[in-house]
N, C-alpha and C positions, 0 to 999 in steps of 0.2 A: 812763784814759789822756788825756793832754793833747792836744787836737786840733791845736794849733799846732805841735807837734813831730812829728806823724804824717807819715810819708814818703808822698808822693803816688806812686801806681803809675806806672810807665813806660808809654808807649803799647805796644799789642800788638806783640810782636816785638822791641821795643827791648832788653828784658832779655836776649834771645838773641843780639842783634847783637854780634859780636866787635868790639873796637877802639873802644868808646864813648869811652874816655879820649882816644884819638888823635883822634877826631872833634871832641871839645870843643876840643882844641888847634888843630886845623886850622881850625875855625870862627872862632876868635879871630884866627888868622893871616890868613885870608881877609878878615876885617873890616878889619884894619889895612892890609893890602896895597891895598885899594881906595882908601884915602885917599892913599896914596903915588903912585898912578898918575895922579891928576888932571892935573897940569901936563904930564908927558910925553905924555899922550894928546892934549891940546889942541895942544901943539907938533908932535906927529907928524901930526895931521890937517891942520894949516896947511901944514907943510912938504910933505906928500904931495900936497895939492891943488895947491899952486903948482908942484911939480916935474912933476905930471901934464901941465901945460900949458907950463911953461917949465923944462925939465930942465937948462938951462945955468946956472941961478941958483946960484952957488957958496955963498952964505950959507945957502940952503935945503938944499943938499946936505949941508953940515956939520951943520945942525940935524937933518935926517932921520937922518944917521949916528949922532949922539948919542942921539936918541930911540930908534932901533931897538936900539942897544947897551944902553940902559936897559930897554926893554920886553921884549926877547926872553927873557932868563933868567927874568924874573918871570912872563911869560906861559906859558912852557913849564912852570914849576913849578906854576903855578896850574891849568893844564889837567891836568897829571899828577896832582896831588893830588885834584882833583875826580873824574877818570875812574877812578883806581885805588883811591881810598879812600872819598871822600864819597858818591858815587853808589851804589856797591855796598852800602855800609852803609845808606844810606837805603832801598834796595830791600829789604834784609833786615828792617830795622826797620819798614817799611811806612808810613812817615810822608809819603811823596810819591806822588802819583798816577803811574801808569805813563806817562801822556801827558806829564806835566811832565818826568819823567826823560828821555823820548825827545826832547822839545824841547831840553833842555839838551845832550844828546848830539849832536843835529843841529847846534846852534849851535857846538859844539866842533869838529865836522867842517868846518864852513864856515871857522872861524878857522884851523884847521890848513891848509886849502887856501890861504888868504891867506899864512900863514907860509911855506909852501913857495915861493911866488912871491918872497919876500924873502930866503930863505936863500941865502947865497953872493953876494948883491949888495953891491957897494961903492958907496954913494951918492956918495962923493967921487971914485972912480977910474973907474967904468964909463962906457960910452958913453951919450950923451943918450937914445938909444932905449931902452936897458935901464933907465935911471933914470926915464924917464917912466912905464913900465909898473910899476916898483917903487913909484914915488911914489903912483900911483893905488891900488895894493894897500895901501900903508901908510895912506893916508887912510881907505879902506874898513875896514881892520882896526881902526884907532883908533875909528871910529864904532861898529862892531859891538861892540868891547870895552867901550866906554862904555855902550852899550845893555845888554850882558850884566851889567855891574856894577850898573846901575840895577835890573835885574830881580832880581839876587841880593839886593840890599839890601832890595827890597820883598817878595820872595817866598821865595827859597831860604834865606837866613840866618835869617829869622824861623821858618820851618818847621823848620829844623834845631834851633834853640834850643828850640822847643816840644817836639820829640822828645827832646832831651837833658835838659831841665829840667822836664818835665811832672810 
């Protein structure tokens, strides 16, 4: 038998984990999505920070509205994909420590709490008081999302790749 063509065994539990093909596709999508979020995150954090202190700034209100419109569907899809597909698969496959999975879930809860503060807000039409609170939430969300993306790039995605292609 030629050793170069021998198939490496999957990590314990991975062969039993349903949806491995779906996980491969989601891993690739998550990787691509992270690169598309860079500028909207930066713009959102800037707009949110300024609006937190000067909610009457019309230019920043428009920028915040554009950023939130761009980020919201991507963020919702990202969290949904991870919570309903990636994390349960990783738990079954056994490739991530339970504390890592719990940290990711906690981070997702924090982000959902910030998203709740932004849902229904019109940065362009709402009162300054509402926009100031939403601006701060948008800034914090952008920073937390950027941190989460960095963490995923360094830890989660490589771990998933090891589980998938071991």
